[in-house]
N, C-alpha and C positions, 0 to 999 in steps of 0.2 A: 817241835816247840823250840824256840830259840832262847838263849840266855847269854848274859854278859860274862866274859871270862877275862881275867887278868893275864896279859901276855907274860909278864914277870910275876909269878905267884907270890914273890916276896914283897912286891910293891903294892901301891894302893889302887883302888878303882879311880883312875884319873885319865884325862885325855892323853892319848899316846900310849896308854898301857892297857887298853881294853880292845877286845875283839868280840864280835857276835858269832857264836857257834851253836850248833844244836845241843840240846841238853845232854844227849847220849855222849857226844864228843867231850863236853865239859866234864862229865863224870869220869870219862875215860882218861882225860888229861889230869884231872885232879890237881895236885900241886907239882906236877912234873915240869921240867924245863921245857920251854916252848920249842927250842930247836929239836929236842928229842921227839916231842909230840908231832912236829912237822915231818920229821923223818919217818915216823910211823904212818902218818897220813899219806905221804907219798908212796910208801911201800904198799899200802892198801890200794892206792890208785893204780899202781903199776902191775898188780897181780890180776890176772885174768881168771874168771870163774868158768865153770862148766856152763 
């Protein structure tokens, strides 16, 4: 399920400050900085699983 997320958690839900992400990722990001969130997403992407 998708949800709207504020790129800048201190900003408003406004054009240019929203992204659509899955609900799990939205809860994971919470009020974290978007740059840190993207770093973690890229880390997950680069990790290979068994």
